C-alpha positions as CSV (number, residue, x, y, z in Angstrom):
1,M,-1.9,9.3,0.8
2,V,-5.2,9.5,2.6
3,L,-7.3,9.5,-0.6
4,L,-5.2,6.6,-1.9
5,Y,-5.8,4.7,1.3
6,L,-9.5,5.4,1.3
7,G,-9.7,4.2,-2.4
8,C,-8.0,1.0,-1.4
9,V,-10.4,0.5,1.5
10,R,-13.5,1.1,-0.8
11,S,-12.1,-1.3,-3.4
12,R,-11.2,-4.0,-0.9
13,I,-7.5,-3.6,-1.8
14,I,-5.1,-4.2,1.2
15,A,-2.8,-1.3,1.5
16,L,0.8,-1.7,2.4
17,P,2.4,1.6,3.5
18,I,6.1,1.6,3.0
19,N,8.6,4.0,4.6
20,P,10.3,5.9,1.7
21,V,13.7,5.8,3.5
22,Y,13.9,2.0,3.5
23,S,17.0,0.6,1.7
24,E,16.6,-1.3,-1.6
25,E,17.1,-4.5,0.3
26,E,14.3,-3.7,2.7
27,L,12.0,-2.5,0.0
28,R,12.6,-5.7,-2.0
29,Y,11.8,-7.8,1.0
30,F,8.6,-6.1,1.9
31,L,7.3,-6.0,-1.7
32,S,8.3,-9.6,-2.4
33,D,7.0,-11.0,0.9
34,S,3.7,-9.2,0.7
35,G,3.1,-10.2,-2.9
36,A,2.3,-6.5,-3.8
37,R,0.9,-6.2,-7.3
38,F,0.7,-2.4,-7.7
39,L,3.1,0.3,-6.4
40,I,2.6,4.0,-6.3
41,A,5.8,5.9,-5.6
42,E,6.8,9.5,-5.6
43,E,8.6,10.9,-8.7
44,G,12.3,10.9,-8.2
45,T,12.4,7.4,-6.7
46,Q,12.8,5.6,-10.1
47,S,16.5,5.0,-9.4
48,V,15.6,2.9,-6.3
49,I,12.3,1.4,-7.5
50,D,13.2,0.4,-11.1
51,P,15.9,-2.2,-10.1
52,I,13.6,-3.6,-7.4
53,Q,10.7,-3.9,-9.9
54,R,12.7,-6.0,-12.3
55,S,13.4,-8.5,-9.5
56,L,9.8,-8.8,-8.3
57,M,7.5,-11.2,-10.2
58,S,4.3,-10.1,-8.4
59,V,4.5,-6.3,-9.1
60,E,2.4,-5.8,-12.3
61,K,2.5,-2.0,-12.4
62,V,4.5,0.9,-10.9
63,V,3.3,4.5,-11.1
64,H,5.5,7.4,-10.2
65,V,3.5,10.4,-9.2
66,D,4.1,14.1,-8.6
67,P,4.6,14.8,-4.9
68,S,1.5,17.0,-4.9
69,G,-0.5,14.0,-6.0
70,R,-2.1,15.8,-8.9
71,G,-3.0,13.6,-11.8
72,W,-2.1,10.3,-10.2
73,V,-5.6,8.8,-10.6
74,E,-5.7,9.5,-14.3
75,H,-2.2,8.2,-14.8
76,A,-2.7,5.1,-12.7
77,V,-6.2,3.9,-13.8
78,G,-7.3,6.1,-16.7
79,T,-10.1,8.6,-17.0
80,Q,-13.0,6.2,-16.8
81,P,-15.1,6.5,-13.6
82,F,-14.7,3.6,-11.3
83,V,-17.2,2.7,-8.6
84,S,-16.5,-0.3,-6.5
85,S,-19.4,-2.8,-6.3
86,F,-17.9,-4.4,-3.2
87,A,-19.5,-3.8,0.1
88,V,-16.9,-3.3,2.8
89,Q,-17.3,-5.8,5.6
90,P,-15.8,-5.6,9.1
91,D,-13.7,-8.7,8.6
92,N,-12.2,-7.6,5.2
93,G,-8.5,-6.9,5.3
94,A,-7.7,-3.2,5.3
95,I,-4.0,-2.7,5.7
96,M,-0.8,-4.8,6.0
97,L,1.7,-3.7,8.6
98,Y,5.0,-5.5,9.3
99,T,6.3,-6.5,12.7
100,S,9.6,-5.3,14.0
101,G,11.2,-8.6,13.3
102,T,12.7,-9.1,16.7
103,T,12.7,-12.9,16.4
104,G,13.5,-13.2,12.7
105,P,12.5,-11.3,9.6
106,P,9.6,-9.0,9.9
107,K,6.2,-10.6,9.3
108,G,3.3,-9.0,7.5
109,C,0.1,-8.7,9.6
110,I,-3.2,-7.9,8.0
111,M,-5.5,-5.7,10.0
112,S,-9.2,-6.0,9.4
113,Q,-11.5,-3.1,8.7
114,K,-13.0,-3.6,12.2
115,S,-9.6,-3.5,14.0
116,C,-8.7,-0.3,12.2
117,V,-12.0,1.3,13.2
118,I,-11.5,0.2,16.8
119,N,-7.9,1.4,16.8
120,L,-9.0,4.9,15.6
121,Q,-11.8,5.0,18.2
122,R,-9.3,4.3,21.0
123,V,-6.9,7.0,19.6
124,I,-9.8,9.5,19.6
125,E,-10.8,8.5,23.2
126,A,-7.2,8.9,24.4
């Protein structure tokens, strides 16, 4: 998960971590609302993911990986080396998190690279 997240950051892809125990309805909502285009899920989740994938127009590719994470890069993107030419900037989006939805459905909030760094610095200080 950490390597996947860092790869997203380096490639300026906004990560959307999803709790694996969400219901099909919750998963469908988060993936649809966010406009997610790529989904990496643990092997064994096909029975939940496959029906959702069919109903989501934005999801272009789903990859199911071994829980150990071995081989997922080759399976997901091939064996050609990839080096991002993007320079990561403080205001670039880094991660999308959803609110608790206390006043309606949960809303996706994109945290910038800078806000993630500041958040980590505060955790370290605490």
